[in-house]
VMD Tcl script that draws the C-alpha trace (Angstrom):
set ca {
  {0.29 0.02 0.22}
  {1.52 3.26 -0.94}
  {1.02 6.41 1.06}
  {-2.53 7.37 -1.02}
  {-3.58 3.60 0.32}
  {-3.93 2.04 -2.70}
  {-2.45 -1.16 -4.10}
  {0.17 -2.09 -6.57}
  {-1.76 -4.54 -8.36}
  {0.92 -5.54 -11.06}
  {1.58 -9.14 -10.78}
  {-1.50 -10.14 -8.47}
  {-4.78 -11.38 -9.90}
  {-6.72 -8.50 -10.01}
  {-9.96 -9.19 -11.86}
  {-12.56 -6.67 -12.79}
  {-14.65 -7.48 -10.32}
  {-12.36 -8.74 -7.50}
  {-8.39 -9.60 -6.69}
  {-7.75 -13.14 -5.99}
  {-4.33 -13.32 -3.16}
  {-3.60 -16.25 -1.26}
  {-7.17 -17.86 -1.12}
  {-9.02 -14.72 -0.38}
  {-10.95 -13.03 -2.52}
  {-10.23 -9.08 -1.90}
  {-12.76 -6.57 -2.61}
  {-11.92 -3.12 -4.16}
  {-12.89 -0.07 -2.07}
  {-16.66 1.17 -1.83}
  {-16.44 4.27 -3.62}
  {-15.24 2.15 -6.60}
  {-19.33 1.31 -7.02}
  {-21.62 2.74 -9.04}
  {-23.25 5.35 -7.20}
  {-21.19 4.59 -4.38}
  {-23.58 1.51 -3.15}
  {-24.44 -0.73 -6.37}
  {-22.15 -3.44 -8.17}
  {-18.38 -2.59 -8.73}
  {-17.36 -0.46 -11.71}
  {-16.05 -3.94 -13.47}
  {-15.95 -1.85 -16.73}
  {-13.51 1.42 -15.30}
  {-11.55 -2.02 -13.38}
  {-11.12 -3.67 -16.21}
  {-9.28 -0.55 -18.13}
  {-7.25 0.54 -15.06}
  {-6.02 -3.09 -15.20}
  {-5.48 -3.02 -19.33}
  {-3.95 0.28 -19.30}
  {-1.45 -0.19 -16.45}
  {-0.41 -3.58 -17.95}
  {1.50 -2.34 -20.60}
  {5.25 -2.17 -20.59}
  {6.85 0.13 -17.49}
  {3.62 1.33 -16.44}
  {1.61 0.37 -13.34}
  {-1.79 0.75 -11.66}
  {-2.76 1.05 -8.04}
  {-6.14 1.04 -6.80}
  {-7.87 1.51 -3.79}
  {-9.44 -1.83 -1.38}
  {-11.81 -2.36 1.45}
  {-8.87 -2.80 4.06}
  {-11.91 -3.85 6.44}
  {-13.80 -7.08 4.59}
  {-12.62 -9.92 2.25}
  {-13.65 -13.76 1.73}
  {-12.89 -17.05 0.77}
  {-12.00 -16.89 -2.67}
  {-14.06 -20.47 -3.34}
  {-17.54 -18.82 -2.05}
  {-16.92 -15.78 -4.06}
  {-19.63 -15.16 -7.09}
  {-18.97 -13.26 -9.65}
  {-21.33 -11.53 -11.65}
  {-21.06 -8.87 -15.08}
  {-22.72 -5.78 -15.55}
  {-22.75 -3.58 -19.14}
  {-23.35 -0.61 -20.29}
  {-23.59 0.63 -23.88}
  {-21.82 4.46 -24.57}
  {-20.10 5.73 -27.68}
  {-19.04 8.61 -29.59}
  {-16.79 10.05 -31.85}
  {-12.95 9.46 -31.50}
  {-10.99 12.32 -29.38}
  {-9.04 14.72 -31.21}
  {-5.08 14.00 -30.68}
  {-4.36 17.29 -32.53}
  {-6.76 19.81 -29.90}
  {-5.17 17.30 -26.69}
  {-1.66 18.20 -27.71}
  {-2.43 21.74 -28.61}
  {-0.49 24.12 -26.31}
  {-2.78 26.80 -26.62}
  {-5.92 24.78 -26.29}
  {-6.09 25.38 -22.18}
  {-8.63 26.81 -19.91}
  {-11.81 25.70 -17.95}
  {-14.69 24.34 -19.91}
  {-18.27 23.78 -17.67}
  {-20.55 21.48 -19.40}
  {-24.39 22.19 -17.44}
  {-27.43 20.72 -17.34}
  {-30.81 23.44 -17.01}
  {-32.83 20.68 -16.27}
  {-30.99 19.30 -13.17}
  {-33.27 17.24 -11.40}
  {-34.98 13.78 -10.52}
  {-33.85 12.57 -13.97}
  {-30.67 15.09 -14.29}
  {-28.59 14.27 -11.37}
  {-25.54 16.29 -12.12}
  {-25.65 19.95 -13.19}
  {-22.19 20.89 -13.53}
  {-19.16 19.11 -14.82}
  {-15.74 20.86 -14.67}
  {-12.94 20.39 -16.93}
  {-9.91 22.41 -16.57}
  {-6.57 22.11 -18.75}
  {-3.16 23.93 -17.82}
  {0.84 23.67 -18.73}
  {2.69 22.80 -16.19}
  {6.46 23.89 -15.38}
  {7.76 21.24 -17.77}
  {5.51 22.34 -20.62}
  {2.91 19.42 -20.39}
  {-0.80 19.58 -20.37}
  {-2.44 18.93 -16.95}
  {-6.17 18.38 -16.80}
  {-8.48 18.41 -13.52}
  {-12.06 17.14 -14.25}
  {-14.95 17.37 -11.34}
  {-18.27 17.06 -11.13}
  {-21.24 18.28 -8.98}
  {-23.93 16.08 -7.95}
  {-27.62 16.24 -6.56}
  {-28.26 12.35 -7.32}
  {-29.53 10.59 -3.65}
  {-26.92 8.16 -3.35}
  {-24.31 11.51 -3.47}
  {-24.97 12.22 0.04}
  {-23.52 9.94 2.76}
  {-23.40 10.97 6.28}
  {-23.96 14.44 5.71}
  {-21.21 15.05 2.91}
  {-21.68 15.31 -0.52}
  {-19.35 12.93 -2.55}
  {-18.03 14.35 -6.02}
  {-15.87 12.54 -8.32}
  {-12.60 13.81 -9.32}
  {-9.83 13.16 -12.14}
  {-6.71 14.09 -12.44}
  {-4.42 13.32 -15.26}
  {-0.74 14.66 -17.14}
  {-0.12 14.61 -21.03}
  {3.32 14.30 -22.69}
  {2.33 16.43 -25.92}
  {5.48 15.71 -27.60}
  {4.59 12.39 -27.59}
  {0.87 12.23 -27.75}
  {0.21 9.81 -24.66}
  {-1.10 11.15 -21.42}
  {2.01 9.03 -18.48}
  {-0.12 9.80 -15.58}
  {-3.66 9.73 -14.49}
  {-5.49 9.26 -10.94}
  {-9.42 9.30 -9.54}
  {-10.56 10.67 -6.40}
  {-13.55 11.22 -4.57}
  {-14.08 14.77 -2.89}
  {-16.25 14.47 -0.08}
  {-18.05 18.36 0.70}
  {-20.14 19.29 4.19}
  {-23.08 21.24 3.39}
  {-20.95 24.65 3.77}
  {-17.95 23.58 1.51}
  {-20.58 22.09 -1.11}
  {-22.48 25.46 -1.17}
  {-19.21 27.27 -1.43}
  {-18.14 25.14 -4.65}
  {-21.61 24.72 -6.16}
  {-20.79 29.15 -6.46}
  {-17.46 28.78 -8.24}
  {-17.48 28.16 -11.83}
  {-13.62 26.24 -12.22}
  {-12.21 22.92 -9.80}
  {-11.61 24.08 -6.85}
  {-8.47 22.90 -4.97}
  {-7.69 19.82 -3.15}
  {-7.92 22.06 -0.08}
  {-11.16 23.12 -0.47}
  {-13.06 19.70 -0.20}
  {-13.68 18.71 3.60}
  {-12.39 14.91 2.81}
  {-10.19 13.41 0.43}
  {-10.21 9.59 -1.11}
  {-8.08 8.50 -3.84}
  {-9.39 5.93 -5.42}
  {-6.59 4.95 -8.34}
  {-3.97 5.71 -10.17}
  {-1.92 4.28 -13.60}
  {1.50 5.84 -14.55}
  {3.40 4.93 -17.56}
  {2.61 5.40 -21.55}
  {-1.40 5.97 -21.65}
  {-3.07 6.12 -24.66}
  {-5.81 8.56 -25.81}
  {-8.19 5.80 -25.95}
  {-7.43 3.89 -22.90}
  {-7.52 7.88 -21.10}
  {-11.19 8.52 -23.09}
  {-12.42 5.15 -21.49}
  {-11.43 5.41 -17.99}
  {-13.07 9.47 -17.85}
  {-16.46 7.84 -19.94}
  {-16.40 4.94 -17.10}
  {-14.97 7.09 -14.04}
  {-17.88 9.34 -14.51}
  {-20.32 6.69 -15.36}
  {-23.96 7.75 -15.67}
  {-23.16 11.38 -15.67}
  {-24.02 12.09 -19.13}
  {-22.26 15.32 -19.33}
  {-18.82 13.69 -18.85}
  {-19.86 12.33 -22.33}
  {-20.90 15.16 -23.75}
  {-17.48 16.65 -22.98}
  {-15.68 13.80 -24.50}
  {-18.60 14.05 -27.99}
  {-17.32 17.52 -28.07}
  {-13.43 16.88 -28.95}
  {-14.27 15.51 -32.46}
  {-11.81 15.98 -35.33}
  {-13.64 18.05 -37.05}
  {-14.19 20.91 -33.88}
  {-12.04 23.74 -34.23}
  {-13.67 25.45 -30.55}
  {-11.14 26.20 -28.39}
  {-11.40 24.25 -24.85}
  {-11.37 27.22 -23.06}
  {-14.30 28.39 -25.20}
}
mol new
graphics top color blue
foreach p $ca { graphics top sphere $p radius 0.5 }
foreach p [lrange $ca 0 end-1] q [lrange $ca 1 end] { graphics top cylinder $p $q radius 0.2 }
display resetview
């Protein structure tokens, strides 16, 4: 386990639904469940394992340190979502001038529109790489736990010279009522310190293809149509700047 509480699954029998080790089935962290309460997000885990299985790449995933079961008692299940969209544009991702904050908003947020806004912030770091942060706002009932609002967050770094991502991690930021109200009034991705609690859940380091990165984004923000809408907006035939 690293300092963020993530387990390096390299060399382990890591499966989309569990990790089999020494006769036991180790469960993934509860915050990796769909809506934080249902079954494990197997599509996301499978994509992370695949992306981290490349040469010189690593993948670390949070596990449930309080619960496990005998491997022989574990029963696998399968859930599938259908999602689609145009291929991402590497030209837009690798353009050093296409930076800034994009906000996708749903004016009909409510019972059937659980995610009112989705934030994407592209910037350049000191090494000339492009860094992206993504965070959602959520009115989905299961996102409120013990008085805290749980929001999914993703951070990634892209090497624009080689046209690949070199790092990607996902976390859940938890806000109490006051901090969530303050967060909702801001039109940009907030800093880590603004959340009441923070829990990193996965991390991939190494060469990550654009396709794998887009799959991770779509599957981490599963059910959030605004995230899928953003991915669709990065089409080769679009010339809009990311900051618009």
